[in-house]
C-alpha positions in Angstrom: 0.0 0.0 0.0 1.4 3.4 -0.9 1.9 6.1 1.6 1.2 9.8 1.1 2.2 12.9 3.1 -0.7 15.0 4.5 -0.4 18.5 5.7 -2.6 18.5 8.8 -2.3 22.3 9.3 -3.8 23.4 6.1 -7.5 22.4 6.8 -7.2 24.3 10.1 -5.8 27.4 8.4 -8.4 27.3 5.6 -11.2 27.2 8.2 -9.7 30.0 10.3 -9.4 32.2 7.1 -13.1 31.5 6.3 -14.2 32.4 9.9 -12.1 35.5 10.0 -13.2 36.8 6.6 -16.8 36.5 7.7 -16.0 39.2 10.3 -14.8 41.7 7.7 -17.0 43.9 5.5 -18.2 42.4 2.3 -16.6 45.2 0.3 -13.7 45.0 -0.4 -12.4 42.2 1.9 -14.9 39.3 1.3 -15.2 40.2 -2.4 -11.4 40.4 -2.9 -10.8 37.0 -1.2 -13.6 35.4 -3.1 -11.0 35.4 -5.9 -9.3 32.0 -5.7 -5.9 33.5 -6.5 -6.1 36.0 -3.6 -7.4 33.2 -1.3 -4.5 30.9 -2.2 -2.1 33.8 -1.6 -3.5 34.3 1.8 -3.3 30.5 2.6 0.3 30.4 1.5 1.1 33.6 3.4 -0.2 32.1 6.6 1.3 28.6 6.1 4.7 30.1 5.4 4.7 31.8 8.8 3.5 29.1 11.1 4.8 25.6 12.0 3.1 23.0 9.8 2.3 19.5 11.0 2.6 16.5 8.6 1.8 12.9 8.7 2.4 9.9 6.4 -0.6 7.8 5.9 -2.1 5.2 3.7 -4.3 6.5 0.9 -7.5 5.2 2.7 -6.6 7.0 5.9 -6.0 10.3 4.1 -9.6 11.1 3.5 -10.5 10.4 7.1 -7.7 12.7 8.4 -8.5 15.6 6.0 -12.2 15.5 6.9 -11.6 15.3 10.7 -10.2 17.8 13.1 -6.7 16.2 13.2 -4.8 19.1 14.6 -5.8 21.1 17.6 -4.1 24.3 18.7 -3.9 25.8 22.1 -5.5 29.3 22.5 -2.1 31.0 22.3 -1.3 29.3 19.0 -4.7 30.0 17.6 -4.5 33.7 18.5 -1.0 33.8 16.8 -2.4 32.2 13.6 -5.4 34.6 13.6 -3.0 37.5 13.9 -1.0 36.3 10.9 -4.2 35.9 8.9 -5.2 39.5 9.7 -1.7 40.7 8.7 -1.9 38.7 5.5 -5.3 40.1 4.6 -4.0 43.7 5.0 -0.7 43.0 3.2 -2.3 41.2 0.2 -5.0 43.9 -0.1 -2.3 46.7 -0.1 0.0 44.8 -2.5 -2.9 44.0 -4.9 -4.9 47.3 -4.4 -4.7 48.3 -8.1 -5.8 44.8 -9.3 -8.6 44.7 -6.8 -10.0 48.1 -7.8 -10.0 47.0 -11.4 -12.0 43.8 -10.7 -14.2 45.0 -7.8 -16.1 48.2 -8.3 -16.3 50.6 -5.4 -19.3 50.1 -3.1 -22.0 52.5 -4.0 -24.2 54.2 -1.4 -27.8 53.6 -2.6 -28.8 57.1 -1.5 -26.4 58.5 -4.1 -27.6 56.5 -7.1 -30.0 58.4 -9.4 -33.5 57.0 -9.5 -34.8 55.6 -12.7 -38.4 56.2 -11.6 -38.8 59.2 -13.8 -37.6 57.6 -16.9 
């Protein structure tokens, strides 16, 4: 049976990123990181700055490990990872600001949009 290496940290980081982005405003944060490239950049940014945990497993065990909560972090580690995610969000948004403004239009205040009622 062949063995494979599984990064146990990545599912935790991906879930933390999803949870943290839900706390940010839709525009521009959630809209920017809905882009798969920006999301992958944020995952890589975070994983490169924290210790990762790996395990070698049989192919059949891999699916079970990925779907379960295989890695637990203490509160201090979780807070550290969350801080890195927040830093990554801000850094990626500032680095990619021009690209983001091209792909995500500015939020428009509905009270400033002309009405089409009068034709």
